[in-house]
C-alpha positions in Angstrom: -2.7 -31.0 -69.1 0.6 -29.3 -69.6 3.1 -28.1 -67.1 1.9 -24.6 -67.8 -1.7 -25.5 -66.9 -0.5 -27.1 -63.7 1.4 -24.0 -62.8 -1.6 -21.8 -63.4 -3.8 -24.2 -61.4 -1.3 -24.2 -58.6 -1.0 -20.4 -58.6 -4.8 -20.0 -58.6 -5.1 -22.4 -55.6 -2.4 -20.6 -53.8 -4.1 -17.3 -54.3 -7.4 -18.8 -53.3 -6.0 -20.1 -50.1 -4.2 -16.8 -49.4 -7.5 -14.9 -50.0 -9.4 -17.2 -47.7 -6.7 -16.8 -45.0 -6.8 -13.1 -45.3 -10.6 -13.0 -45.0 -10.4 -15.1 -41.9 -7.7 -12.8 -40.5 -9.8 -9.7 -41.3 -12.9 -11.3 -39.7 -11.0 -12.0 -36.5 -9.6 -8.5 -36.5 -13.1 -7.0 -36.9 -14.3 -9.2 -34.0 -11.5 -8.0 -31.7 -12.2 -4.4 -32.7 -15.9 -4.8 -31.9 -15.0 -6.2 -28.5 -12.6 -3.4 -27.9 -15.2 -0.8 -28.8 -17.7 -2.5 -26.4 -15.1 -2.5 -23.6 -14.4 1.2 -24.2 -18.1 2.0 -24.1 -18.5 0.1 -20.9 -15.6 1.9 -19.3 -17.0 5.3 -20.4 -20.4 4.5 -19.1 -18.9 3.6 -15.7 -16.4 6.4 -15.6 -18.7 9.4 -16.4 -20.8 9.1 -13.2 -17.6 8.9 -11.2 -16.2 12.0 -12.8 -19.5 13.8 -12.2 -19.4 12.9 -8.5 -15.8 14.0 -8.4 -16.8 17.4 -9.8 -19.5 17.8 -7.2 -17.1 16.9 -4.5 -14.5 19.4 -5.7 -17.2 22.1 -5.9 -18.1 21.3 -2.2 -14.4 21.4 -1.2 -14.1 24.8 -2.9 -17.0 26.1 -0.9 -15.5 24.8 2.3 -12.1 26.4 1.4 -13.8 29.7 0.9 -15.3 29.4 4.4 -11.9 28.5 5.8 -10.4 31.6 4.1 -13.0 33.8 5.8 -12.3 32.2 9.1 -8.5 32.6 8.7 -9.0 36.3 7.8 -11.0 36.7 11.0 -8.4 35.0 13.0 -5.7 37.2 11.5 -7.7 40.3 12.4 -8.1 39.0 16.0 -4.4 38.2 16.2 -3.4 41.7 15.0 -5.8 43.3 17.5 -4.4 41.0 20.3 -0.9 41.9 19.4 -1.7 45.6 19.6 -3.4 45.1 23.0 -0.4 43.2 24.3 1.9 46.0 23.2 -0.2 48.6 25.0 -0.4 46.5 28.2 3.3 45.8 28.0 4.1 49.5 27.7 1.6 50.4 30.5 2.7 47.8 33.0 6.4 47.5 32.3 7.4 51.1 32.7 5.9 51.4 36.3 7.3 48.0 37.2 10.8 49.1 36.1 10.4 52.3 38.0 9.2 50.5 41.1 12.1 48.0 40.9 14.6 50.9 40.5 13.0 52.7 43.4 13.1 49.6 45.6 16.8 48.9 44.7 17.6 52.5 45.4 15.7 52.4 48.7 17.5 49.2 49.7 20.9 50.7 48.9 20.0 53.8 50.8 18.9 51.7 53.7 22.1 49.7 53.7 24.2 52.9 53.6 22.1 54.5 56.3 22.6 51.5 58.6 26.3 51.0 57.7 
């Protein structure tokens, strides 16, 4: 065998080892990818029911918020009516009280002047 033959044989062995190493590397990569896909499927299978329950919960909360909006609208109406009633009562009661207080003050002053 000549040096050229040994060089060709060495190059062929090197490429053979390199191909085997690449095949092993690709096989391991495929195995890791398969495990990753299985993990993602598992997470998806567990997450979808949780998301469905969350959607149902949000729908229930929206119904309750609509009820609360109705209650708040009623309370606002009651508050407005009460404010109007308080205004009427204030106007009805305060004017006679002011007049009575003014009359009492005037009567007291007149009484003091009459005595003095």
